[in-house]
N, C-alpha and C positions, 0 to 999 in steps of 0.2 A: 504494500500500500504506500502511495507516495504522498509527500507533503503533509497537509493537515490530516488526511485520512490516517496516517501512520500514528497520530497521537491519540486516536480514539480507542479506548478499551472495547473489545468486541466480545460479545457472547454469541455462541453459535450452537445450532442444534442438529444432531445427526439422525440418520435413518436407521441406526443400528438396532433400535428397539422395535422396528416394524414387525418383525416376526412375533414379538411378544405382545405388543399393543399398538396397533396402527395409529392410534390417536395421540399417543404420548411421544414427545420429541425430547431428546437429550441434548442439553446445551453446555457450552464451555465459555468462560471469560478469557479473552486473549486479545492482544494487540495485533496478532498475526492473521490478517484476513486471508492472505494467500495460503498459509498453512491450514487454516480452518477449511477453506474450500477444498484443498488437496486431500484433506482427511475425510471429506464427504459430509461435512456439516451442512445443514439445510436452512437455518436462519440465523441472523445476527442480533445480539442484544447490546448495543453500545450504551455508553453513559449519555443520557439525555442532556445533562448539563454541558457536556463537551460539544454536543451538536448545537445547543443554544448559543454557546459562546463563540462559535465559528463566525468569521466574516462571510459575506455573501460568496466571495471567491472561494474560500476554504470549503464552505458548504457545498457549492457546486462541484468542486473537485471530489469531495467525499461521496456525494450523491452519484456522480458519474462512475466512480469506482464500484459502488454497490450495484448500480444498474447494469454495469458491464459484467458483473459476476453472476453465477447461477443462484445466488442466495439473496434474501432481502432482510431488512430489519423489522422483524415481527414483534419485537419487544425491546424495551429500553429500561435501564436502571438509573440510579443516581439522579433523580428528577431535579433536585434543587441543591446547588452548592454555593451560590453567591451569598456572601456573608451579610449583605444588606436585605436579603429576602427572608425575613423571619415570619413564620406563621403564628408564633406564640409570643406573648409579651406585650409591653406597652408600645403604642404607636406602630401597630402592624401596617406596613405599606401596602394596603389593599389594591390600590391602582397599579402599582409597580408589579405586584404579584400577578394580577390579572393580565397585564401586558406580557409578562414573561411566560405565563402558562399558554397564552394564545400563540405566541411566536414559537415556543418550544414544541407544543403538541402539533402545530401545523407542520413543522419540519419533520417531526417523528412520523406523522401519518404519511407524508409524502414519500418516506423511505420504507413504508410498509407496516407501520406499527399497529398492533391491536391492543397492546398492554404497555403502560408506563408505570414502573415501580417507584413508589415514594417511600424510601427509607429515610435518607437525608436527615440524620439526627440533628445536625446543626440548625436546620430550619424549624425544628419542632421541639427541641429541648426546653423545658420549663425553667425560666430564670429563678434564682434563689429568692424565696419569699413571695413568689407570684402564686396566685390562687390556682390550684390544680383544676377546680371546677371550671374556672374561666378558661384555663388552657384547653380543656376538653371542648368547651363551647367554641373557642377559636378554631380548633382543628376541624370540628364539624362544619363550621361556616366556610372554612377554606375548601374542604373537600366537596361541599355542595357547589360552591362556585366553580371549582376545577372540574367537577362532574358535568356542569352545564357546558363548559368549553369542550370537554372531552366528548360529549354527546354529539356536538357539531362535527367533530373530527372522527367519530366512530372509533374511539379509543376508550379503554377502561383504565382509570387511574387506580392503582392498587397499593394499599398500605402494606409495608413490610415491617413485621415485628422485629425489633432489634434487642439484643441482650442488654442488660442493665449497665454493663461497662461502657456501652456506646451511647445509649439513650436513656433518659430518665422518664420516658412515657411511651406507652404502646410497646411494651417489652415482650408480650406473649401473643400467640395466635388468638387466645380467648379475648384479650383486650382489643386486638384489631377487629375481631368479629363483632364485638359489642359496638365499636365505633361504626363499622360498616352498616350495621342494622339501625344505628341511631341516625345516620345520614340518609338512609333509604333512597339512594339514587342509583338508577340502573347502570350508570357509568362509573361507579365507585365500587371496587372490590378489594381483595386482599391476596397476599401470597403467604406461603409457608417456606421458611428457610430452615432446612434441617439442622444446620450448625447452631443457629440461634435457639431453635426449639430444644436441642439437647443441652445447650449452655444454661437455659432457664429451667431445665428438668420438666418440660411440659409433656403431658400425656399425648401420644400420637392420635388419640381419639379426637383431637381437634379437627382432624381430617374428616371425620364423620359429622361432627357438629357444624363445620363450615363448608360442607360439600357443595352448597349452592353459591357460596361467596368466594371460594378459593379459585383463582384463575391462572395462577402461575406458581412455580417453585424454584428455589435455589437449593443447592446441595453441596456439602463438603463433609469429609470425615471429621467428626468433632474432636478427634485427637490431633491437634495441631492445625486444624482447618486445612487439611490437605485433600487432594483429589482422591476419591474413593478407588480402591483397587480390589478389595476382597470382602465378601459378605460376612466374614468372621471378624472384621475390624471393630465392629460396634454391636453391642448386645440388642440394640433397638432396631437395627436395620430391618430385620425380618418382619416385625410387627408393623413397622412404618409402611413397607412396601405391600404388605398384605392389605392394609387399609387403602393405599393408593389404588390397588386393583379392585377392592370391594366397592369403593365409592364411585368407581367409573370415571375417575379423574382423566381428563383428556387435554390438558395443557402441556406446557413445556416444563422440563426440569433442567435447569442450567447449573453446571458446575461453577462454583464461585469459591475458589480457594487457592492454595499454594501448589503450583504444578505447571507443567508446560505440555503443549501438544506433542512435542518430540519425545519427551520422557514418559508421559503418563496417559496420553490419549488412548492407546491400544488397550491398556489394562482397565481404564475407566469405562470405556465403551462396552467392553466385555462384561464388566461389573453390572452395568445397567441392563444389558441384555439378559443376564442371568436373574437379576433382581425382579424384573418385570415379566419373566416367562411364567 
């Protein structure tokens, strides 16, 4: 990938799981677009914040690279990184947030997005001494506004639960699910990140409870946040994937951890093929 395109972290999804579940796609986060294509991955999940920050020239270059490849950007992560765009706290810049969301989601959709993931702890962390009730109100207000823009672009904005070491609000799938149901917008959903789920010791049964709201997943071996290689690495793998299959989940599962296409792709893709069979 040349120029600005090379700076974009890419998530891609492979057809390796086709024989196990035709509707589930397996993804990987990487800057190596050419490597992802060569490995047989089917869609990209770049950082939305990187796409939004591009100049028009950079964006056109990146878009051309994607459109010339056999894969598209069906999902995006890292929705908001700009330090001035706070969803929670005093003096929330509502107009600036709305303008950013409009521009960002427009670009994402043009690249093929169906899902944009909102983890972005810096944008939602609750300032010390600030009312948590008010923080939840502000998050709901933001998500409803973002949902309206997402509806126009045919995208689902999806809450990512983050472990408490990274975020001081929306740490579990249960909390994310409660927020999604509070907002009640068809273009607001949630994801499950296996690494964060295990770090928070959350019961995988959240997959059953949120089966209608969960639209995407991230995955890493909780021991060191590494790419998964073997079903025996973690005691909860089996029950998690049993629920993935039982609930009929049909979205993407993107690897988000420490590893490389060259060193880990073969083992990780084989892992998911076995896990989903």
